C-alpha positions as CSV (number, residue, x, y, z in Angstrom):
1,M,-280.7,24.2,-16.7
2,I,-280.3,28.0,-16.6
3,W,-276.7,27.7,-15.6
4,S,-276.0,25.3,-18.5
5,F,-277.6,27.8,-20.9
6,I,-275.4,30.7,-19.5
7,K,-272.3,28.6,-20.0
8,I,-273.2,27.8,-23.6
9,A,-274.0,31.5,-24.3
10,L,-270.6,32.6,-22.8
11,F,-268.8,30.0,-24.9
12,L,-270.5,31.3,-28.1
13,I,-269.7,34.9,-27.2
14,L,-266.1,34.1,-26.6
15,V,-265.8,32.2,-29.9
16,A,-267.4,35.1,-31.7
17,A,-265.1,37.6,-30.1
18,L,-262.0,35.6,-31.1
19,T,-263.3,35.2,-34.6
20,L,-263.9,38.9,-34.9
21,G,-260.4,39.8,-33.5
22,A,-258.7,37.4,-35.8
23,T,-260.6,38.8,-38.8
24,H,-259.7,42.4,-37.8
25,L,-256.0,41.5,-37.5
26,A,-256.0,39.7,-40.8
27,D,-257.6,42.8,-42.5
28,S,-255.4,45.4,-41.0
29,G,-252.2,43.5,-41.8
30,E,-250.6,44.6,-38.6
31,G,-249.1,42.3,-36.0
32,V,-249.5,42.2,-32.2
33,R,-246.7,43.6,-30.1
34,I,-246.2,42.0,-26.6
35,V,-243.7,43.4,-24.1
36,L,-242.9,41.0,-21.3
37,M,-240.1,41.5,-18.7
38,G,-238.2,44.1,-20.8
39,M,-238.5,41.9,-23.9
40,E,-240.6,42.8,-26.9
41,F,-242.4,40.3,-29.1
42,T,-244.1,41.0,-32.4
43,L,-246.6,38.5,-33.7
44,G,-248.3,38.3,-37.0
45,P,-252.1,37.9,-37.2
46,L,-252.0,34.1,-37.5
47,Q,-249.4,33.8,-34.7
48,A,-251.6,36.0,-32.5
49,V,-254.6,33.8,-33.0
50,I,-252.6,30.6,-32.2
51,V,-251.1,32.2,-29.1
52,A,-254.5,33.3,-27.9
53,L,-255.9,29.8,-28.3
54,L,-253.0,28.3,-26.5
55,A,-253.4,30.8,-23.7
56,F,-257.1,29.9,-23.4
57,V,-256.3,26.2,-23.3
58,L,-253.6,26.8,-20.7
59,V,-255.9,28.8,-18.5
60,W,-258.6,26.1,-18.8
61,V,-256.1,23.4,-17.9
62,V,-254.9,25.4,-14.9
63,I,-258.4,26.0,-13.7
64,R,-259.2,22.3,-13.9
65,V,-256.1,21.2,-12.2
66,V,-256.7,23.7,-9.4
67,G,-260.3,22.5,-9.2
68,L,-259.1,18.9,-9.0
69,L,-256.7,19.8,-6.2
70,V,-259.5,21.5,-4.3
71,A,-261.8,18.5,-4.8
72,F,-259.1,16.2,-3.6
73,L,-258.6,18.3,-0.5
74,R,-262.3,18.3,0.1
75,F,-262.5,14.5,-0.4
76,L,-259.8,14.1,2.2
77,N,-261.8,16.4,4.5
78,G,-264.9,14.2,4.0
79,D,-266.9,16.5,1.8
80,E,-268.9,15.2,-1.2
81,T,-267.0,15.8,-4.5
82,A,-266.9,14.3,-7.9
83,I,-264.4,11.7,-6.6
84,S,-266.7,10.6,-3.8
85,R,-269.7,10.6,-6.2
86,Y,-267.7,8.3,-8.5
87,F,-267.0,5.9,-5.7
88,D,-270.6,6.1,-4.5
89,R,-271.9,5.2,-8.0
90,N,-269.5,2.4,-8.3
91,R,-270.5,1.0,-4.9
92,E,-274.2,1.5,-5.8
93,R,-273.7,-0.4,-9.0
94,K,-272.1,-3.3,-7.2
95,G,-274.8,-3.3,-4.6
96,Y,-277.6,-3.5,-7.1
97,E,-275.8,-6.2,-9.0
98,A,-275.6,-8.2,-5.8
99,L,-279.3,-7.5,-5.1
100,A,-280.4,-8.7,-8.5
101,E,-278.2,-11.9,-8.2
102,G,-279.7,-12.5,-4.8
103,M,-283.3,-12.2,-6.1
104,L,-282.5,-14.6,-8.9
105,A,-280.9,-17.0,-6.4
106,V,-284.1,-16.9,-4.2
107,A,-286.3,-17.5,-7.3
108,S,-284.1,-20.6,-8.2
109,G,-284.1,-21.9,-4.6
110,E,-280.4,-21.4,-3.9
111,G,-280.7,-20.1,-0.3
112,R,-277.0,-20.0,0.6
113,L,-276.1,-18.1,-2.5
114,A,-278.9,-15.7,-1.9
115,L,-277.7,-15.1,1.6
116,S,-274.2,-14.3,0.4
117,N,-275.5,-11.9,-2.2
118,A,-277.8,-10.3,0.3
119,A,-274.8,-9.6,2.6
120,R,-272.9,-8.1,-0.3
121,A,-275.8,-5.9,-1.2
122,E,-276.2,-4.7,2.4
123,R,-272.5,-3.8,2.5
124,F,-272.6,-1.8,-0.7
125,L,-276.1,-0.3,-0.7
126,R,-276.7,0.5,3.0
127,R,-280.4,0.4,2.4
128,P,-281.9,-2.0,4.9
129,E,-285.4,-1.7,3.6
130,L,-284.3,-3.5,0.5
131,T,-281.5,-5.8,1.7
132,N,-283.4,-7.0,4.9
133,L,-286.3,-8.2,2.8
134,L,-283.9,-10.2,0.5
135,T,-282.1,-11.5,3.6
136,A,-285.3,-12.8,5.1
137,Q,-286.5,-14.4,1.9
138,A,-283.1,-16.0,1.4
139,A,-283.1,-17.3,5.0
140,E,-286.5,-18.9,4.4
141,V,-285.3,-20.6,1.2
142,A,-282.2,-21.8,3.1
143,G,-284.3,-23.2,5.9
144,D,-282.9,-20.8,8.5
145,S,-286.2,-19.7,10.1
146,K,-284.5,-18.2,13.1
147,K,-282.5,-15.8,11.0
148,A,-285.6,-15.0,8.9
149,T,-287.6,-14.2,12.1
150,E,-284.8,-12.0,13.3
151,V,-284.7,-10.0,10.0
152,Y,-288.5,-9.7,9.9
153,K,-288.5,-8.2,13.4
154,R,-285.9,-5.7,12.2
155,L,-288.3,-4.6,9.5
156,L,-290.9,-3.7,12.1
157,S,-288.9,-0.7,13.2
158,D,-289.4,1.1,9.9
159,D,-292.8,2.5,8.9
160,R,-292.1,1.7,5.3
161,T,-291.4,-2.0,6.0
162,R,-293.6,-2.7,9.0
163,F,-296.3,-4.3,7.0
164,V,-293.8,-6.5,5.2
165,G,-292.4,-7.6,8.6
166,V,-295.8,-8.4,10.1
167,R,-296.8,-10.3,7.0
168,G,-293.6,-12.3,7.0
169,L,-293.9,-13.3,10.6
170,M,-297.6,-14.2,10.0
171,K,-296.6,-16.6,7.2
172,Q,-293.9,-18.1,9.4
173,K,-296.4,-18.8,12.2
174,L,-298.8,-20.3,9.8
175,S,-296.1,-22.7,8.5
176,E,-295.2,-23.6,12.1
177,G,-298.9,-24.3,12.9
178,D,-299.1,-21.5,15.5
179,T,-302.5,-20.3,14.4
180,D,-303.2,-18.3,17.6
181,T,-300.2,-16.0,17.0
182,A,-300.8,-16.0,13.2
183,L,-304.4,-14.7,13.9
184,K,-303.0,-11.8,16.0
185,L,-300.5,-11.0,13.3
186,A,-303.1,-11.2,10.6
187,E,-305.3,-8.7,12.5
188,K,-302.3,-6.4,12.8
189,A,-301.5,-6.7,9.1
190,Y,-305.2,-6.1,8.3
191,A,-305.1,-2.9,10.4
192,L,-302.0,-1.7,8.5
193,K,-303.4,-2.5,5.0
194,P,-307.1,-3.3,5.1
195,K,-307.3,-3.5,1.3
196,H,-304.7,-6.3,1.0
197,Q,-306.5,-9.3,-0.5
198,E,-304.1,-12.0,0.7
199,V,-304.2,-10.7,4.3
200,Q,-308.0,-10.5,4.1
201,D,-308.3,-14.1,2.9
202,T,-305.8,-15.3,5.5
203,L,-307.6,-13.4,8.3
204,L,-311.0,-14.8,7.2
205,S,-309.7,-18.3,7.1
206,L,-308.1,-18.0,10.6
207,Q,-311.3,-16.4,12.0
208,T,-313.5,-19.2,10.7
209,A,-311.1,-21.8,11.9
210,K,-311.2,-20.3,15.4
211,G,-314.9,-19.8,15.4
212,D,-314.8,-16.0,15.4
213,W,-317.9,-15.7,13.3
214,A,-318.6,-12.1,14.1
215,G,-315.1,-11.1,13.1
216,A,-315.3,-13.2,10.0
217,R,-318.5,-11.4,9.0
218,S,-316.8,-8.1,9.4
219,T,-313.9,-9.2,7.2
220,L,-316.3,-10.5,4.6
221,Q,-318.2,-7.2,4.6
222,S,-314.9,-5.4,4.0
223,K,-314.1,-7.6,1.0
224,V,-317.5,-6.9,-0.6
225,R,-317.1,-3.1,0.0
226,Q,-313.8,-3.1,-1.8
227,G,-315.2,-5.1,-4.8
228,Q,-313.2,-8.2,-4.1
229,L,-316.3,-10.4,-3.7
230,P,-319.5,-10.6,-5.8
231,K,-322.6,-9.6,-3.9
232,D,-324.4,-12.9,-4.4
233,V,-321.4,-14.8,-3.0
234,H,-321.2,-12.4,-0.1
235,R,-324.9,-13.0,0.7
236,R,-324.3,-16.8,0.7
237,R,-321.2,-16.7,2.8
238,D,-322.6,-14.1,5.2
239,A,-325.6,-16.4,5.7
240,V,-323.3,-19.3,6.4
241,L,-321.4,-17.3,9.0
242,A,-324.7,-16.0,10.5
243,L,-326.0,-19.5,10.7
244,Q,-322.9,-20.7,12.6
245,E,-323.1,-17.7,14.8
246,A,-326.7,-18.6,15.6
247,K,-325.6,-22.1,16.5
248,G,-323.0,-20.6,18.9
249,V,-325.7,-18.5,20.5
250,L,-327.9,-21.5,20.9
251,D,-325.1,-23.5,22.5
252,E,-324.8,-20.7,25.1
253,G,-328.5,-21.0,25.9
254,A,-329.7,-17.7,24.4
255,S,-332.3,-19.4,22.2
256,I,-334.2,-16.2,21.3
257,E,-331.1,-14.6,19.8
258,A,-330.3,-17.9,18.0
259,R,-333.8,-18.0,16.5
260,E,-333.5,-14.5,15.2
261,A,-330.1,-15.1,13.8
262,A,-331.2,-18.3,12.1
263,I,-334.2,-16.6,10.5
264,A,-331.9,-13.7,9.3
265,A,-329.5,-16.3,7.8
266,N,-332.3,-18.0,6.0
267,K,-333.6,-14.8,4.5
268,S,-330.1,-13.9,3.2
269,S,-329.7,-17.3,1.5
270,P,-333.0,-19.3,1.3
271,D,-331.3,-22.2,-0.5
272,L,-328.9,-22.9,2.3
273,I,-330.4,-26.1,3.7
274,P,-329.0,-25.9,7.3
275,A,-330.2,-22.3,7.6
276,A,-333.7,-23.2,6.3
277,A,-333.9,-26.1,8.8
278,M,-332.8,-24.0,11.7
279,A,-335.0,-21.1,10.8
280,A,-338.0,-23.4,10.4
281,R,-337.3,-24.9,13.8
282,A,-337.1,-21.4,15.2
283,Y,-340.6,-20.6,13.8
284,I,-341.9,-23.9,15.1
285,A,-340.6,-23.0,18.6
286,K,-342.4,-19.7,18.3
287,G,-345.6,-21.5,17.3
288,N,-345.6,-20.0,13.8
289,T,-345.9,-23.3,11.8
290,K,-347.2,-21.4,8.7
291,A,-343.9,-19.4,8.4
292,A,-342.0,-22.6,9.0
293,G,-343.8,-24.3,6.2
294,R,-343.0,-21.5,3.8
295,V,-339.3,-21.7,4.6
296,I,-339.2,-25.5,4.1
297,L,-341.2,-25.3,0.8
298,K,-338.9,-22.6,-0.6
299,A,-335.8,-24.5,0.3
300,W,-337.2,-27.9,-1.0
301,E,-337.9,-26.3,-4.3
302,A,-334.3,-25.2,-4.6
303,Q,-332.7,-28.5,-3.2
304,P,-334.7,-31.4,-1.8
305,H,-333.0,-32.8,1.3
306,P,-333.9,-35.3,4.1
307,D,-333.3,-32.7,6.8
308,L,-336.0,-30.5,5.3
309,A,-338.5,-33.4,5.3
310,A,-337.6,-34.1,9.0
311,V,-338.4,-30.5,10.0
312,Y,-341.6,-30.6,7.9
313,A,-342.6,-33.6,9.9
314,E,-341.8,-31.9,13.2
315,M,-344.5,-29.3,12.4
316,A,-347.2,-32.0,13.3
317,P,-345.4,-34.7,15.3
318,D,-348.5,-36.6,16.4
319,E,-350.4,-36.8,13.1
320,A,-351.4,-40.2,11.7
321,A,-349.5,-41.7,8.8
322,D,-352.4,-41.1,6.3
323,A,-352.7,-37.5,7.4
324,R,-349.0,-37.0,7.1
325,L,-348.9,-38.4,3.6
326,K,-351.7,-36.0,2.6
327,R,-350.0,-33.0,4.2
328,F,-346.7,-33.8,2.5
329,E,-348.3,-33.7,-1.0
330,K,-347.8,-30.0,-1.0
331,L,-344.1,-30.6,-0.5
332,L,-343.8,-33.6,-2.8
333,S,-345.5,-31.8,-5.7
334,L,-342.7,-29.2,-6.0
335,R,-340.0,-31.5,-7.4
336,P,-342.0,-34.7,-8.2
337,D,-339.3,-36.4,-10.3
338,H,-336.4,-35.7,-8.0
339,P,-334.9,-38.9,-6.5
340,E,-335.2,-37.5,-2.9
341,T,-338.9,-36.8,-3.5
342,R,-339.5,-40.3,-4.8
343,L,-337.7,-41.9,-1.8
344,L,-339.6,-39.7,0.6
345,R,-342.9,-40.6,-1.0
346,A,-342.1,-44.3,-0.8
347,E,-341.2,-44.0,2.9
348,L,-344.5,-42.2,3.7
349,N,-346.4,-44.9,1.8
350,I,-344.6,-47.6,3.8
351,A,-345.5,-45.8,7.1
352,A,-349.1,-45.7,5.8
353,E,-348.8,-49.5,4.9
354,D,-349.5,-48.8,1.3
355,F,-346.7,-51.0,-0.1
356,P,-347.8,-51.1,-3.7
357,G,-347.9,-47.3,-3.6
358,A,-344.4,-47.3,-2.2
359,R,-343.2,-49.6,-5.0
360,R,-344.8,-47.3,-7.6
361,A,-343.1,-44.3,-6.0
362,L,-339.7,-45.9,-6.3
363,G,-340.3,-46.6,-10.0
364,D,-337.1,-47.4,-11.8
365,L,-334.8,-46.1,-9.1
366,I,-333.8,-49.7,-8.3
367,E,-332.2,-50.0,-11.8
368,T,-331.2,-46.5,-12.6
369,H,-329.9,-45.3,-9.2
370,P,-329.7,-48.2,-6.6
371,T,-328.4,-46.5,-3.4
372,A,-328.3,-48.0,0.0
373,R,-331.4,-46.1,1.1
374,C,-333.3,-47.1,-2.0
375,L,-332.5,-50.8,-1.6
376,T,-333.4,-50.7,2.1
377,I,-336.7,-49.2,1.2
378,M,-337.2,-52.0,-1.3
379,A,-336.5,-54.5,1.5
380,A,-339.1,-52.9,3.6
381,I,-341.6,-53.1,0.8
382,E,-340.9,-56.8,0.2
383,R,-341.3,-57.4,4.0
384,G,-344.6,-55.5,4.0
385,E,-345.9,-57.5,1.0
386,G,-345.0,-60.8,2.8
387,A,-342.0,-61.8,0.7
388,D,-339.7,-64.5,1.9
389,D,-337.0,-63.7,4.4
390,A,-334.3,-64.6,1.9
391,V,-335.6,-62.0,-0.5
392,V,-335.6,-59.3,2.2
393,R,-332.0,-60.3,3.2
394,G,-331.0,-60.1,-0.4
395,W,-332.1,-56.5,-0.7
396,L,-330.4,-55.6,2.6
397,T,-327.2,-57.3,1.6
398,R,-327.2,-55.3,-1.7
399,A,-327.7,-52.2,0.4
400,L,-324.5,-52.9,2.3
401,T,-322.4,-52.7,-0.8
402,A,-324.4,-50.0,-2.7
403,P,-323.5,-46.3,-2.8
404,R,-324.8,-44.2,0.1
405,G,-326.3,-41.6,-2.2
406,P,-325.9,-37.8,-1.7
407,Q,-323.9,-36.7,1.2
408,W,-322.1,-33.6,2.4
409,C,-319.0,-33.5,0.3
410,C,-316.2,-31.0,0.2
411,D,-315.8,-29.5,-3.3
412,K,-312.1,-28.8,-2.6
413,C,-310.8,-32.1,-1.1
414,H,-313.8,-34.4,-1.6
415,N,-314.0,-35.2,2.1
416,I,-317.3,-36.6,3.3
417,Q,-319.0,-35.4,6.5
418,A,-322.0,-36.7,8.3
419,E,-323.2,-33.1,9.1
420,W,-322.9,-29.8,7.4
421,T,-320.3,-27.3,8.8
422,P,-319.1,-24.0,7.4
423,V,-315.5,-25.2,7.4
424,C,-314.3,-28.6,6.0
425,D,-312.9,-30.8,8.8
426,N,-310.2,-32.1,6.4
427,C,-308.9,-29.2,4.4
428,G,-310.3,-26.2,6.3
429,G,-312.0,-24.8,3.2
430,F,-314.7,-22.3,4.0
431,D,-318.2,-22.9,2.5
432,T,-317.0,-25.8,0.4
433,L,-319.6,-28.5,1.5
434,S,-322.3,-29.3,-1.0
435,W,-325.1,-32.0,-1.0
436,R,-324.1,-34.3,-3.8
437,E,-323.0,-37.8,-4.7
438,P,-319.4,-38.4,-3.6
439,V,-316.7,-39.3,-6.1
440,Q,-316.1,-43.0,-5.8
441,A,-313.7,-45.2,-7.7
442,D,-314.8,-48.6,-9.0
443,V,-312.7,-51.1,-6.9
444,P,-313.3,-54.7,-6.1
445,M,-315.1,-55.4,-2.9
446,P,-312.8,-56.7,-0.1
447,H,-313.0,-60.2,1.5
448,G,-315.5,-61.5,-1.0
449,A,-318.2,-59.0,0.0
450,D,-319.5,-59.0,-3.6
451,M,-320.6,-62.7,-2.9
452,L,-323.0,-61.7,-0.1
453,P,-326.1,-61.7,-2.3
454,L,-325.4,-65.3,-3.2
455,I,-324.9,-66.3,0.4
456,V,-327.9,-64.7,2.0
457,G,-330.3,-65.0,-1.0
458,Q,-331.5,-62.9,-3.9
459,P,-334.8,-61.1,-4.8
460,A,-337.4,-63.6,-5.9
461,H,-337.5,-62.7,-9.6
462,E,-333.7,-63.0,-9.9
463,A,-333.6,-66.3,-8.0
464,E,-336.4,-67.9,-10.0
465,T,-334.6,-66.9,-13.3
466,E,-331.3,-68.5,-12.3
467,H,-332.6,-71.6,-10.4
468,D,-335.3,-74.0,-11.0
469,G,-335.9,-74.8,-7.3
470,P,-337.3,-72.5,-4.7
471,V,-335.4,-69.5,-3.2
472,E,-334.6,-71.4,0.0
473,S,-332.5,-74.0,-1.9
474,I,-329.6,-71.6,-2.5
475,I,-329.3,-70.7,1.2
476,D,-326.9,-72.4,3.5
477,A,-328.4,-72.4,7.0
478,D,-325.0,-71.8,8.6
479,L,-324.3,-68.7,6.4
480,I,-327.5,-66.8,6.9
481,V,-327.0,-63.2,7.7
482,T,-329.4,-61.8,10.3
483,P,-330.6,-58.2,10.5
484,D,-328.4,-57.7,13.6
485,D,-325.4,-58.8,11.5
486,I,-326.3,-56.3,8.8
487,R,-326.6,-53.5,11.3
488,K,-323.2,-54.4,12.7
489,R,-321.6,-54.4,9.2
490,E,-323.2,-51.1,8.4
491,G,-321.6,-49.6,11.6
492,Q,-318.2,-51.1,10.6
493,A,-318.6,-49.6,7.1
494,D,-319.4,-46.2,8.5
495,D,-316.3,-46.4,10.8
């Protein structure tokens, strides 16, 4: 900038000097006498000014021509000049045009065109950190995984592009199903950029899939430190990982460590049913039934579940049915209107042979929410009250085709699992299982299964309404379904 200012100042001084000289000549009225090679020339004031301007222009042209010749000689010699800069800018323009066209081709899915533009951009730009990335992406779009792998490996040699190369190779291994190599690459990418959210999520998913619960907890802790995960979600997921880590310790035989880990997991997330059940069993093993009861009661208040009731029963395995019903009142009073509470109360009353009490406990569940468990309990009540076999079979047959009630369902893919796990067996989602009713479509029953209640009998009040004769009159002796048949069909339905 200083040199530009100096040039402008010199130009203004020169113009001012010429103006003053021309003005002086015009005022004096005298001409300019020039002697050149024995010849004398006399010029008037205006002629002198014109000659001076022409001489200035001539000198400027001569200087520029000489400069051009010097630049051309330097260009031939390999030095940077205006000519070389012109060609460089032209080549750079063509390179960036090819790069832009290649990126558009990748976005539109034209792999071969993208590869061609990537080659042109590499030839013009000579910047491998840009063109290699485009080449790798173009090769992936074109389906040439071998070339993409080769280019990603070239990116590993440059510190600026090493992370891009590792991430690209990691995604390739994931698409190929090579999760072992993908896990190692994810760990390397995480070491290069620990704040990269996509790498964190991928690493966490691979660690949970491989059962590296300690590593997954470390990754989860990193996410919450960087503000990428709410603290309440972190507590829940950390409890899930701690619980599964405790199960692993238990499998290895170190029960003391497993107990402590399960108790810690339950304290982190008291509403996590598997953690509550495992922590309660840990307290029972230590002889601390009071603490086990507190854990179960707190979890039941958040979400009633059969596993919690089973552990609560394990606190006093040898007690009488009447005593158990009395002890369970503390648990049942927390959520008295919940369907699980009503079903549990009915089962306890059946064990105590209080069948009218069991019927009262069910209430209107038979009409409002007839699940397989509810209908099976109703069959047991009818049996306990001395109802006819056809009536009992009618309830059991209805149970075969009724919904199963709440189960462990994946919120992501709606897969149903018999037991809770931190990772869905179907889609691999982490912490996606919840205890709820599965989504079921209304479809006709196959092979006439909807006719089973008519074949084996109906509840007494329904049969008497539809038929004038006794219940036995609608039963064909050759078509009676026995309890063993029902159990076999239940097993086939589960399969």
